[in-house]
C-alpha positions in Angstrom: 12.1 -44.4 -29.1 10.7 -43.3 -25.7 11.7 -39.9 -24.2 12.1 -38.6 -20.7 9.8 -35.8 -19.6 10.8 -33.8 -16.5 8.1 -31.7 -14.9 9.9 -29.2 -12.6 6.9 -27.2 -11.2 6.4 -24.5 -10.0 4.5 -25.2 -6.7 0.8 -24.3 -6.7 0.5 -24.6 -10.4 -1.6 -27.7 -10.6 1.2 -30.2 -10.0 -0.9 -32.7 -8.1 -3.5 -32.6 -10.9 -0.8 -33.1 -13.5 0.8 -36.0 -11.7 -2.6 -37.7 -11.5 -2.9 -37.1 -15.3 0.6 -38.5 -15.9 -0.3 -41.6 -14.0 -3.4 -42.3 -15.9 -2.4 -41.4 -19.5 -1.7 -44.7 -21.4 1.3 -43.3 -23.2 3.1 -42.0 -20.1 4.8 -43.9 -17.3 4.9 -42.1 -14.0 5.5 -43.3 -10.5 4.7 -40.9 -7.6 8.0 -39.8 -6.0 10.0 -41.8 -8.6 12.5 -41.0 -11.3 11.7 -41.6 -15.0 8.5 -43.4 -14.2 10.2 -46.0 -11.9 10.0 -46.2 -8.1 13.4 -47.9 -7.8 16.1 -49.6 -9.9 14.4 -53.0 -9.5 11.5 -51.9 -11.6 13.9 -50.8 -14.4 15.0 -54.4 -14.7 11.5 -55.8 -15.2 10.0 -55.9 -18.7 7.5 -53.1 -19.2 3.8 -54.0 -19.5 3.5 -51.9 -22.7 5.4 -49.4 -24.8 5.4 -45.8 -23.5 6.2 -42.6 -25.4 7.4 -40.8 -22.2 8.9 -41.8 -18.9 8.0 -39.0 -16.5 9.7 -37.4 -13.5 7.6 -34.9 -11.7 8.2 -32.9 -8.5 7.4 -29.3 -7.9 10.2 -29.0 -5.4 12.7 -29.1 -8.3 11.9 -25.5 -8.9 12.2 -24.5 -5.2 14.9 -26.7 -3.7 15.3 -26.9 0.0 16.8 -29.3 2.5 13.5 -30.7 3.6 12.2 -31.4 0.1 9.7 -34.3 0.2 9.0 -33.9 3.9 7.4 -31.4 6.3 9.2 -28.5 7.8 8.1 -28.2 11.4 9.9 -24.8 11.7 8.1 -23.4 8.6 6.4 -20.1 9.4 7.9 -19.8 12.8 8.6 -16.6 14.6 12.3 -16.7 13.9 12.8 -17.7 10.3 16.2 -19.0 9.3 17.8 -17.6 6.2 17.8 -20.2 3.5 20.5 -20.9 0.9 20.3 -18.7 -2.2 17.3 -20.0 -4.2 18.9 -19.5 -7.7 22.1 -21.2 -6.6 20.1 -24.3 -5.6 17.9 -24.1 -8.8 21.1 -24.2 -10.8 22.5 -27.1 -8.9 19.4 -29.2 -9.4 19.2 -28.3 -13.1 22.9 -29.4 -13.4 22.2 -32.8 -11.8 19.1 -33.4 -14.0 21.1 -32.3 -17.1 23.9 -34.8 -16.2 21.5 -37.7 -15.5 19.0 -37.0 -18.3 20.5 -35.0 -21.1 18.1 -34.1 -24.0 15.0 -34.6 -21.9 11.8 -32.7 -22.5 11.1 -30.2 -19.7 7.7 -28.9 -18.6 7.5 -25.7 -16.6 4.1 -24.4 -15.4 4.1 -20.8 -14.2 1.5 -18.8 -12.3 0.7 -15.1 -12.0 2.6 -13.6 -9.0 -0.3 -12.6 -6.8 -2.1 -15.9 -7.2 1.2 -17.8 -6.7 2.0 -16.1 -3.4 -1.6 -16.3 -2.0 -1.8 -20.0 -2.9 1.7 -20.6 -1.5 0.4 -19.1 1.8 -2.5 -21.5 1.8 -0.2 -24.4 1.4 2.2 -23.2 4.1 -0.8 -22.8 6.5 -1.7 -26.4 5.8 1.9 -27.3 6.7 1.6 -25.7 10.2 2.8 -22.2 9.4 2.1 -19.8 12.2 2.3 -16.4 10.4 -0.6 -14.4 9.2 -0.6 -13.3 5.6 1.0 -9.8 6.1 3.7 -11.3 8.3 4.5 -14.0 5.8 4.6 -11.4 3.0 7.0 -9.2 5.0 9.3 -12.3 5.4 8.9 -13.2 1.8 9.6 -9.6 0.7 12.9 -9.7 2.6 14.0 -12.6 0.3 12.5 -11.3 -3.0 14.3 -8.0 -2.7 17.6 -9.9 -3.0 17.8 -11.3 -6.5 19.6 -14.5 -5.5 16.7 -15.4 -3.2 14.0 -14.7 -5.7 11.6 -17.7 -5.9 9.6 -16.4 -8.8 12.1 -15.2 -11.4 10.6 -17.0 -14.3 13.0 -15.4 -16.8 16.0 -16.9 -14.9 14.4 -20.3 -14.6 13.4 -20.6 -18.2 16.8 -19.5 -19.4 18.4 -21.9 -17.0 16.6 -25.0 -18.3 16.7 -23.8 -21.9 20.5 -23.7 -21.7 20.7 -27.1 -20.1 18.2 -29.0 -22.2 17.8 -26.9 -25.3 15.0 -24.3 -25.9 13.3 -26.7 -28.3 12.8 -29.2 -25.5 11.1 -26.7 -23.2 7.3 -26.6 -22.8 6.3 -23.5 -20.8 2.6 -23.1 -19.9 0.5 -20.9 -17.7 -1.4 -22.4 -14.8 -4.2 -19.9 -15.6 -5.0 -21.8 -18.7 -5.4 -25.0 -16.7 -7.6 -23.1 -14.2 -9.8 -21.6 -16.9 -9.8 -24.4 -19.5 -8.6 -27.8 -18.2 -9.4 -29.6 -21.5 -7.7 -26.9 -23.5 -4.6 -27.0 -21.4 -4.3 -30.8 -21.7 -4.9 -30.7 -25.4 -2.0 -28.3 -25.9 0.2 -30.4 -23.7 -0.7 -33.6 -25.6 0.1 -31.8 -28.9 3.4 -30.5 -27.7 4.4 -34.0 -26.5 3.1 -35.6 -29.7 0.9 -38.1 -27.9 -2.7 -39.1 -28.6 -5.6 -37.6 -26.8 -6.8 -39.7 -23.9 -10.0 -39.2 -22.0 -8.5 -38.9 -18.5 -10.7 -37.7 -15.8 -8.9 -36.5 -12.7 -11.3 -34.3 -10.8 -10.5 -31.7 -8.2 -7.4 -32.4 -6.1 -5.5 -30.5 -3.3 -8.4 -28.1 -2.6 -7.3 -24.7 -1.3 -8.4 -23.6 2.2 -11.4 -21.3 2.7 -10.9 -17.7 3.8 -12.0 -18.7 7.3 -9.5 -21.6 7.4 -6.7 -19.3 6.2 -7.4 -17.0 9.1 -7.9 -19.6 11.9 -5.2 -22.2 11.1 -2.2 -19.9 11.9 -4.0 -18.9 15.2 -4.5 -22.5 16.2 -1.0 -23.4 15.0 0.5 -20.7 17.3 -1.5 -22.0 20.3 -0.4 -25.6 19.7 3.2 -24.6 19.1 3.3 -22.5 22.3 1.9 -25.4 24.3 4.1 -28.1 22.8 7.3 -26.0 23.1 7.0 -26.1 26.9 7.5 -29.8 26.8 11.0 -29.9 25.3 12.3 -30.2 21.8 11.7 -33.9 21.4 8.1 -33.8 22.5 7.5 -30.7 20.5 8.6 -32.4 17.3 6.4 -35.4 18.1 3.3 -33.3 19.0 3.6 -30.7 16.3 4.3 -33.4 13.7 1.1 -35.1 14.7 -0.7 -31.8 14.5 0.7 -30.9 11.1 -0.6 -34.3 9.9 -4.1 -33.0 10.8 -3.7 -29.6 9.1 -2.4 -31.2 5.9 -5.6 -33.1 5.6 -7.6 -30.1 6.7 -9.0 -32.2 9.6 -9.8 -29.1 11.7 -12.4 -27.9 9.2 -15.4 -28.9 11.5 -13.8 -27.0 14.4 -13.2 -23.9 12.3 -16.8 -24.0 11.1 -17.8 -23.6 14.8 -15.4 -20.7 15.2 -16.9 -19.1 12.1 -20.3 -18.9 13.8 -18.8 -17.1 16.8 -16.5 -14.8 14.8 -18.0 -14.6 11.3 -15.8 -11.8 10.1 -12.4 -13.5 10.8 -11.2 -14.4 7.3 -8.4 -13.8 4.8 -9.1 -13.0 1.2 -7.3 -11.6 -1.8 -8.3 -8.1 -0.6 -6.0 -8.6 2.4 -3.0 -9.2 0.2 -0.3 -6.4 0.5 0.2 -5.5 -3.1 3.5 -3.7 -2.5 5.3 -7.1 -2.5 4.5 -7.4 -6.2 7.0 -4.6 -6.8 9.7 -7.2 -6.4 8.1 -9.4 -9.1 8.0 -6.8 -11.9 10.2 -7.7 -14.8 10.6 -11.3 -13.8 8.4 -12.8 -16.6 9.4 -10.8 -19.7 10.2 -14.0 -21.7 6.6 -15.1 -21.5 5.1 -11.9 -22.7 5.0 -12.7 -26.4 3.7 -16.3 -25.9 0.2 -16.7 -27.3 -1.0 -18.8 -24.3 -0.1 -15.9 -22.0 -1.9 -13.1 -23.9 -5.0 -13.2 -21.7 -3.1 -13.0 -18.5 -1.1 -9.8 -18.8 -2.4 -8.4 -15.5 -1.5 -11.5 -13.6 2.1 -11.3 -14.8 2.3 -7.6 -14.3 2.5 -6.6 -18.0 -0.3 -4.1 -18.1 0.3 -0.5 -17.3 -1.6 -0.4 -14.0 -0.8 -4.0 -13.0 -4.6 -4.5 -12.3 -3.8 -6.0 -8.9 -7.2 -7.2 -7.8 
């Protein structure tokens, strides 16, 4: 009998890659943006083309719920951030709904080391029109992480939450770092845990991160566009900035930024610019993963080593 697999994220842990893999694997049924492999209820009523072992639901926003999930937040990264609802309260609400709709499902959680998670999240926010530079964003994020209910990256809480709702035996928890370092090895482990046959599925590189120069220049350009558009009124701002964010999401300004790089070659953001003190709020948030064999090689990235090797 087929089972349901729910992939709940986290963001920036290879979700786009995994969704492409779900869609191509012959024993899985997955529909982008759908539930249980179906785009709508009408598809449920149609006889399937073949038998599947898993019907898949996948959305990284399930681990970081917010009111604009599935869309683009045009106020994201603005100068006056609005306090969001408590993250853990929303995570629990989403988990409760999934548990009611799909009890007994398998659940896939992919984590990522804290520093890599935050830097990559910044890259994604910049692509969505964020106007803050890295240090400003980290100050804003630190204000949330210092309050436990607002902590985005409490892996211990999240794993316990889904383990209680679906049963610990139904959880598959894996490190993004393994996918980064050994794509074939990651997929082989996942296939084994799911009990499905190996399939030669080639996905390639998806959702490429921004370059150091692009990380620097996009917020600068975003602030200029935002300032100009805001003078035209709220309605026109939404229209203009929405059009602009469509360009940044596709990294359409890359040629322009290459020109800027020739004029100001030193304007860039790298991991060295990351303010390490924000990681103090992440210590002790991944203790459940420490004894897992797949995580052994990544102690520094999850802050388990004595010096936290934050490079």
